[in-house]
N, C-alpha and C positions, 0 to 999 in steps of 0.2 A: 504494500500500500504506500502511495506517495501522499504526504500531508504537507501542503504548502504552509510556510511560516511567513506571514506578511508583516513587514515593518510598517507601523501606522503612526501618524502624527498625534491623533487624539483617539485613544482606545475607547472612550465612552461613545464617541460618534461612530466609530467602526462597529462597536457592539450593537448600537442602535440599528445600523444598516443590516448586518448579518443576522442578528438575533430577532430584532423586532420587525424588520421589513421582510426578510427572507424566511423567517421562522425557524432558523437553526437553533439547536438546543445547546446550552452550556454543558461542557464536560468538566472543566476545571478552571479556576482563577488562581493566579499567583501574584502576590503583592511584591513591591520592590524589595522587601526584606525576606523574600522567598517563603512567605506563609501561604499555605495551600488552602483553598476553600472550594467546596462543591456546590455552593448556593450563594444567593445574594444578587445584587445588581451589578457588581463588578466595579463599583466606585473606587477609584484610587489604585486599581490593579495595574501591573506592568505586563502581564501575559494572560492570555485566555485561549482555551481550545474549545471549538464549537463543532457540532456534528449535525448531519442531516441523514435521515434514513433512506431517502430516495423513493422510488416507485416499487411497490410490491410486485414481485415477479420479474423485475429488471435487475439482474445481478451486477450490471455495470453502473447503476446509479447509487448515490449515497457516498458518504465519506466524511472527512474531517478537515478543518482549517484552523490554523493557529494565528493569533494576532499578538504582536509584541511591540513595545515602545522602543524608540531609538536608544535611550539610556540603558534599558535592560539588555538589549541585544549587544550594545557596546561593552557591557560588563562581562559578557560571555565570549565575545569574539573581538580580538584586538584590531581586526581589519575595519571595524566600524568606529567612527568617532561618536561620542555622545550626542553631538549636534547633527548627526547624519539625518538626511531627509529621505523618505521613501522615494524610490525611483521605479515608476511603473513601466514595465515592458512586457510585451506578449499579452496573452489572455489566460484567464483561469476558467476552465470549462466545468460547469456544475451540471452533471447529467442527473435528471430526476426531479427538476423543478418545472412546473407547468408555466410556460411563458404567458399564456392567456390569463391564468389566475393572478399572476403577479403584475402584469402590465398596468392594470387599473390602480394598483396600490403604490406604484412607483411614480415619483415626480417626473413629468415629461422632460425636464432639463437633464435628468440622469440617463435617459434612454438614448442610445447611439443608433440602434437599428432593430427593427422588428416590433412585434413578433412576426415571424415569417417561416414558411416551410422551405428548407434548403433543398438543393438538388439531391443530396445524399439521404433524404428522408427524416431529417430532424427538424422539429419546430423549435426555433431559437429566438431569444431576446438578448441583445447586447446592451449592457449598461456600464456606467462608470461608478465605482465605489467612492467613498469620501477622500481617499488618498490618490485617486486617479487610476487605480487598477481597472483594467477592462475585464468585466465578468460576462460570461455567456451562460445563460440558463437554457437547458434543452431537454426535450423528451422525444422519443421516437414518434413519428407521425407520417407514415408513408413507407414506401419501399426503399430499401437501400440499393445502391447501384449493384448490378450483377457483373 
């Protein structure tokens, strides 16, 4: 399993996006002093892991995502300065989220493209998270190329 760890500027804002908007569930919070919690709002945390279950019957959907503040990441990895800013590149694909169900909940200024059915049989919605990461939400909706 691959679990992306995103450096985020404002972990509360990012939690609001992934937990409150996309409906992901909190697995764990970690404070700047490395205190671990499995419940709460995440106020003042330096790290969080979230998870989504995906679509029942689709083994390729679901997974986890980690969010971490620049100071916390710099304390673990010397290659980051505490003042490092997130650098968004590429996209993160979330298979198992219904674009149609989420499109109405998402502010139009966050939407980049979609929802639409792609030529490869996936219904997708591209949007930008609070740190500029491009997120694609997709579910199977049609035939895959042969």
